[in-house]
N, C-alpha and C positions, 0 to 999 in steps of 0.2 A: 505493499500500500505505499501511496506516496507519501512523503515527510510535508507535514502541516507546517508552512513557514508564515507568519503574521504580519501583517501590513506593516512597517516601519513605527506606523503613528499611531496604531493600534494596539501598542502591548500594553495599555492599561485597561483593567480588565472591566472597570466602570466606561472606559471610553469604545470598547470592541461592542460593549451589549447595546450603548445607546447608540451607538451609529449605526450596526447592521439592524434596530429596530426603526430609526430613525430615516434611515437611507431613502429618498423614491427609487424605485425601479424600473426599467422599462424592458417588458418581455416580449420582445415582436416574433420570437418563435413559438408564443403557445394560442390557440387559435380561440374562440370564445367556445365557452362549457356549453355543456347540455346540460340545466337543472334536472333531477332528480328524487327523488321522493321514498324512501325506505320505512317498510312498517316492521318496526323493532318488536312492536309488542301492541295488545289489541287496541290503546290508546294510545300510542306514542310512534309520531314519524321523525325520522331524520332526513336533512336535507345533503345531499352533495352536488359538485361542480363536476361534470366529468368530464373529460378530453379523450373523446374514440379515434383510435385509428382505425382506415377503413377494414372491413374485417377483424373486428375486434378480438375474435375467437383464434384469430393467431398472431395474436401477442401478447407478451405479459403484462400485465397489468399491478400496476402502482399506487394501494391503498395510501393516503398521506391523515395522520393526526395532528392536531394543531394543539398548543397549549392553552393555561390557565385564561380564561377570558378572550381568548382569540377566536380567528371564526377561518371559513376558507379560503378568507379574502388576506391572511397575514400574509408578509413578505416574503416570507422563506417556504409556506404553503403553493406559493405562485412559484418561486424561484428553482423550488424541486420540480413542481410537475412540467416547468419548462424543459428542463434537462431528461426527466425521464421522455417526456413525450417526444424531444429531439433523437431521443437514443432509441425508440421505437416501441416506447411501451404505452398503452394507456393508463392513462393520469387521474384519478379520483379523487378531490379535497371534499375529505369528510367532517361537516360540522357535527359537534357534538349536539347534545338534543338541548334545547335553548339558546343556541349559537347564529352568530349571523344574521339573529331578528328570525328567530323559528321559535320564540317563548310559548308561540300560539298552536304548535304544534304537539306537544306533551304536558299534561297534568304536574310533574315531577322537575326536580332536577337532575342534573347531571353532578358524578363526581369522580376524583382520581383513580378509580379503580373501576368505572364500571363496563367492564368490558363486555357486556351482554350486546351492547348498540352495536360496535364493529363485527363481533362474531355473527349478527344477525345480517347484517349488511353482507360478508363474503359469503355466507351460505347461499344469500341469494345472489349472488354473481356468479357462484358454482351452479347451483340449482336450477336458476332461470335463465342465464346470460349463458352458460355454459365456458364459463371462461379457463383454461386449464392450468393457467401459473400464475399463482399473486403473490407481489411480496406486499409487508406494509412496514410503512415509516412514519414514525412518531416525535415529534419535538417537545420538550419539555414534559408535562405532563401528559402529552399525546404520546412522549417517550416510554412511561413509563404505563402505559395501556398499551401500548404494544409489547411490549416486553411481559406484563403479567396475563394478556393474555396469549401470548405462546407457551407460561409458563401453566395457565389453568388448563390450557388443552393438552399438553406435556405429550405422550406420545400418543393420544387420540385426535392429536391435528389433524385434518384434512389434507392429504396429500398435496393438492394445489395448493396448497401454504409454502411457497417454497424458501422465502427468508423472512428476517426480521430485522429493522436496523431503527436504533434512540440515539436519538442528541441531544446533550443536556439530561437526561434525563434524570427526571425526580424521583427516583427509584426506592430511597428511602423517608417518604415524606417527612419522618418529624425530627431526620436530620435538616431538611432542608427549610421546613416552618423554623426550625431553631436560629437557623442561619438568616431566615429573613426578615428574623426579630432584632438584626444587630442593629445600634445604632446607621452603620454606615450602609447600608439597606434599606432606608427607611423612605426615600421614592421608590423603589420599587415597591414594597410594601401598598405606599399610600395611593399607586397608580391601580393596584390588584384590587385593594377593599374599593375603593371610588367606583371601580366597573361593578364588581359584587352586589354594591349596595344600589348600583343603578340596574342592574339583572332583576335584583330582589322585588323593586317600584314596579318594573315593567311589568313581573310576573303577578305582581300584588293585583295589581287593575285589571288581569284579566281572570284571576282565579284568587277573587278578596279574602272568600272564607276561607281558604288553603293554608295561603300565606299572607297572616296578619304582621303587619311591620312592628309591631311591640322591641321596642329596644334597638332597633335594627340605626338611629340616629346617632347612638351611642358608641357602635364599634368600630375600634380603631387597628384593629390587626385580624389581618387570614383566620387565626387560631380563633378569634373571639366570634368571626362571622360561621368559623368550623361548628363551633362549640353552639351556636344558637341557631343555626339552619340547616348544614348539610348533615351533619351529625344523625340528627335526630329524625330527621325526615328519612333518610336512606334504612333508621332501624339500626344505626350505632350508637354504644354506649358515651359517647362522648370524642373530642376532638382525639387524642390520644388513640381510643380504639381504632378510630375511622384511618386514620393515620399509620396504625399496625396491621389492619388487615387489608387494606385499600395500595401499601406497596411491593410493586414486583420483587423487591428484596427476597420475600418470603416464598416465593415461585422460582427462581430464577433456576435451581439444581435441576428444576424438572423441565426445561428448555431443551427439546430435540432438534429443533429446526434451525438451521445455519441463521448466527445473529451475530451483528456487530452493534456494539457501542462506542460513538465516539461523546467525551466530555471533556473538557478542560480545569487544570489544577488552579487554575483562576478563577472561575466561575464563582460570582459574587453570593451565591446564595445555593448551589449545590455543590457538596464538598467533596474529594475527591476519597476519602476513605471507604465509602461503600464499594467504589469500584476495583478495590483490591483483597474485598471477601472473599472468602474459598468457595463462596456459591457461586460468585463468577469465574473466578483462575482455576477452577478445578473444574469445571463443564467444559469441553471439547466442543461443545458446537458454540460458544460463547467466543467471540473476537470482541476485545476493549483495547481501548486507543485513549491514553488519557494525555492531551497533550501541555504543554506549560503555559500557553496562552490560546485564547478562545473567547474566553467570557460565557457570555453564557447564550446560547446559539447563535453565536458571531459567528466566528473561524473564517475572519474575512480575510484575504490575502492582498498581496501586491499586483496578481495575475489580473490582466484586461486586455481579453480578446472577445471573438463572437465564440469562442468555444469555450471560454474559460474566463468568469464575470467574475473572478475572485471570492465565490463561500465555493470554499473547500470543502464543508460538509457535504453541502449537498450531492458535488462529484463524486464523492465518497461514495454514499449513499445506490445513487444511481451505478455505479460502478459495480458495488458490491450485488445490489438486485440483480442486473445483467449477469453477473457472474455466478450465480445459484442457480437461473434458471435453466432446468433438463431441457435439452432440444427434443427429446422424446414425447418432452410434455404437452407441446403447442401442437392444435390439430391443425391437418392440410385444409 
């Protein structure tokens, strides 16, 4: 795998993270998507933006999962899909339930370990669309989801699932929340909490009886939000129980599909220690790369060309996904 060399002006963790998040990106190679709704339960739908190759069943497919309070429109969702599509893959940018303006499609909330939704999407892509080769890639919270999905399935993963990739995954949620609570990360936590509270207000307007907003104004941290809303809504005993049970780290030892994990030592709120856990290092199916720099979901290099716009992690994910596709799995 190509070594990551950070842009020389972006070796500071915060500068890298904020630059990658805020920099406008022009993606001329990505065609307009086809919106599609997937029924994941009797009362819940999720929205995906799909980029189909001609004769989609003859091409591998990349399903992309976003992070906390993001959507299918996040820059890395579009950037990764652009690279995948140019490599010959179908690209599907999935919104988690309630994300991307879809609060009306579900009476419930999403959480960091809710693998049932992407699992249902994959099953439909296999059973209805007949797609023979699927890779899953997730960023941040979406990376935790991708890893946990592969771990939950274990040896029972459908053969069409050929690889999983995770960039800056929050696979040990308790550690990540503790890091997020550090004073140096106040701007990130403020942004997450602001967006979570906005979402709850929108949700309450649609389902006022189900989501009373008592105490919402006083919430200042992600942990407080999860304690008041996420944990009780999903039947967890509290925020700590939620973080423990929803973390992919608990099930990494069960992963049997080829898996790539990319993270950075200087990630502001995803500590590197869990990536050295024996659940990671002793599993031959998992390749983990911990770079000195990269920030959170950044990994911007100084490369600039049509083929390489400098987003190293996106290129590595596509190369890994394409490298794991079994030629015999594609239909004629």
